[in-house]
C-alpha positions in Angstrom: 10.9 -9.0 2.4 10.9 -5.3 1.7 9.7 -3.9 -1.6 9.0 -0.4 -2.8 6.0 -0.1 -5.2 6.8 2.5 -7.9 5.8 2.9 -11.5 3.7 -0.3 -11.3 6.7 -2.3 -10.3 8.0 -3.9 -7.1 11.6 -3.0 -6.4 13.8 -4.7 -3.8 15.1 -2.0 -1.5 16.3 -1.7 2.1 14.1 0.2 4.4 16.8 2.8 4.8 16.8 3.3 1.0 13.0 3.5 0.8 12.8 6.2 3.6 15.8 8.0 2.1 17.2 8.3 5.6 19.8 11.0 6.2 21.6 12.3 9.2 19.5 14.2 11.8 16.2 12.6 10.5 13.6 12.3 13.3 11.3 9.6 12.0 7.9 9.0 13.6 6.2 5.6 13.2 2.4 5.5 13.5 -0.5 3.3 12.5 -0.7 -0.4 13.5 0.5 -3.9 12.6 4.3 -3.7 12.9 5.5 -0.4 14.3 7.9 -1.9 16.8 9.2 -4.4 14.2 9.7 -1.5 11.7 11.7 0.4 14.3 13.8 -2.8 15.0 14.5 -3.3 11.3 15.3 0.3 10.7 17.7 0.5 13.7 19.4 -2.8 12.7 20.0 -1.4 9.1 21.2 1.9 10.3 23.6 0.4 12.8 25.1 -1.7 10.0 25.9 1.7 8.4 27.5 2.8 11.7 24.9 5.3 12.6 24.1 6.3 16.1 20.4 5.6 16.7 18.1 6.9 19.4 14.8 5.0 19.9 12.0 6.5 22.0 8.2 7.1 22.1 5.7 9.9 22.4 3.1 7.4 23.6 4.0 4.1 25.3 6.2 1.1 24.3 6.9 -2.2 26.0 10.0 -1.8 28.0 13.0 -4.0 27.4 15.7 -4.9 29.9 18.2 -2.5 28.3 15.8 0.6 28.3 17.3 3.7 29.9 14.6 5.3 32.1 16.9 7.8 33.9 16.5 11.4 32.7 20.2 11.9 32.1 21.5 13.3 28.9 25.2 12.4 29.7 24.2 8.8 30.4 22.5 8.6 27.0 25.5 10.2 25.3 27.8 7.6 26.9 25.6 4.7 25.9 25.4 5.9 22.3 29.2 6.1 22.2 29.5 2.5 23.6 26.9 0.7 21.5 25.6 3.0 18.7 22.0 2.8 19.8 19.9 3.5 22.9 16.3 2.9 23.9 14.9 5.5 26.3 11.7 6.8 27.9 10.1 7.3 31.3 9.5 4.2 33.4 5.8 3.2 33.2 5.9 -0.3 34.7 6.0 -2.9 31.9 6.2 0.0 29.4 8.1 3.2 28.9 6.3 6.5 28.2 7.3 9.7 26.6 9.9 12.2 27.9 8.7 15.8 27.9 9.4 17.5 24.6 12.0 19.8 26.1 14.2 16.8 27.0 13.4 15.1 23.7 14.7 18.2 21.9 17.9 17.9 23.9 18.6 14.2 23.3 17.8 13.9 19.6 20.9 16.0 19.0 23.0 13.2 20.4 22.1 10.7 17.7 22.5 10.6 13.9 18.9 9.3 13.5 16.0 9.3 16.0 13.2 6.7 15.7 9.9 7.5 17.6 7.0 5.2 18.1 4.2 7.8 17.9 1.1 5.7 18.1 -0.5 2.9 20.1 -2.8 0.3 18.7 -3.2 -2.4 21.5 -1.3 -4.9 19.3 -4.1 -4.7 16.7 -3.3 -4.6 13.0 -5.2 -1.5 12.0 -6.4 1.7 13.7 -8.1 5.0 13.2 -6.7 7.9 15.2 -8.7 9.7 17.9 -8.4 13.4 18.5 -5.0 13.5 20.2 -3.4 10.7 18.1 -0.7 10.2 16.8 1.7 12.3 18.8 4.3 14.0 16.6 7.0 16.2 18.1 7.5 19.5 16.2 11.0 18.6 15.0 9.9 15.2 13.4 10.5 15.5 9.7 9.3 12.1 8.5 6.2 9.9 9.2 6.0 6.2 8.4 2.4 4.8 8.6 2.1 1.1 9.1 -0.8 -1.0 8.0 -1.1 -4.7 9.1 -2.6 -6.5 6.1 -4.0 -9.2 8.4 -6.7 -6.6 9.1 -8.2 -6.9 5.6 -11.6 -8.5 5.6 -11.8 -8.5 9.4 -14.8 -6.9 11.2 -14.2 -3.3 12.2 -15.1 -4.2 15.8 -11.9 -6.2 16.0 -9.7 -3.2 15.1 -8.4 -0.3 17.1 -10.8 2.7 17.6 -13.5 0.7 15.9 -16.3 3.2 16.6 -14.3 6.1 15.1 -13.3 3.9 12.1 -16.9 2.9 11.5 -18.1 6.5 11.7 -15.4 7.6 9.2 -16.2 4.8 6.8 -20.0 5.2 7.3 -20.3 1.5 8.1 -21.4 -0.7 11.0 -18.8 -2.1 13.4 -19.8 -5.7 12.4 -19.0 -5.0 8.7 -15.6 -6.0 7.3 -12.6 -3.8 6.4 -12.1 -3.7 2.6 -9.2 -2.7 0.4 -11.1 0.5 -0.5 -11.6 1.2 3.2 -7.8 1.0 3.8 -7.1 3.3 0.8 -9.7 5.8 2.1 -8.1 5.9 5.6 -4.5 6.2 4.3 -5.4 8.9 1.9 -7.4 11.0 4.4 -6.1 13.9 6.5 -8.6 12.7 9.2 -6.9 9.2 9.0 -3.3 8.3 8.3 -2.4 11.7 7.0 -3.7 13.4 10.2 -1.3 16.2 11.5 1.4 15.3 8.8 1.9 19.0 8.0 5.0 19.4 5.8 6.6 16.1 7.0 7.5 13.5 4.4 5.0 10.7 4.4 5.6 7.0 3.8 3.3 4.0 3.9 4.4 0.4 4.7 1.8 -2.3 4.0 3.1 -5.0 6.4 2.2 -8.6 7.2 2.2 -9.5 3.5 3.0 -13.1 4.3 1.1 -14.9 1.5 0.6 -14.6 -2.3 -3.0 -13.5 -1.7 -1.9 -10.8 0.7 0.7 -9.7 -1.9 -2.0 -9.4 -4.6 -4.2 -7.3 -2.2 -1.3 -5.1 -1.2 -0.4 -4.4 -4.8 -3.9 -3.3 -5.5 -3.8 -0.9 -2.5 -0.3 0.3 -3.4 -1.3 1.1 -7.0 -4.2 3.2 -5.9 -2.1 5.1 -3.3 0.7 5.8 -5.7 -1.9 7.4 -8.1 -2.5 9.8 -5.2 1.3 10.5 -5.0 1.7 8.5 -1.8 4.9 6.6 -1.3 4.3 2.9 -0.6 6.3 -0.2 0.3 5.2 -3.8 0.9 6.8 -5.8 3.6 6.9 -9.1 5.6 9.0 -9.2 8.8 8.3 -12.9 9.3 11.9 -14.0 8.8 13.6 -10.8 10.0 14.0 -11.4 13.7 
């Protein structure tokens, strides 16, 4: 399920349509609760449109068997020609980490679209960024912020960067995350909009797996669209 919330309506759209993806886009995915799944879905859709897709990170991602960890531009170019997508980064044991920005600038030119996981959340559904998070390269022109709706009504102490989140919300860590808290974090330049600059900004409310979660997500989406923030509602449960 992937729905854009606009003009108080839910509209079926592909994720590519929602993000208005065009050639040479460098899309950074931040937040928590479905970043890697969002990248997988986006890559899958783009490859169906015969786009060449480069997938990488500016933080860390779990490494797959097909990840390319050799710093070799020609190898990446060859792989993109063979299979239309490539997953790359420096070897970091069970994970890959970021290439230096100079090499990133070189390799993004090889692909039609680049997808970058720009945030880490310890597999938790919601986070508040610390000082050096997220990590956006200067050439990234779009940011997609993910919220895992399973975080709603959970104690702040169970979420990523709990102390920072509690301080921002002026709450105790044993208090629960509310709909208004999520709206406040997404709307803030200290929170989800941190370091966005002139980049296009999109929000995906993910893990909307029940009718109750859908009702809560619609409430959040309506408030965010009033602030001119683009919002989609998703569930990846049956995507992979």
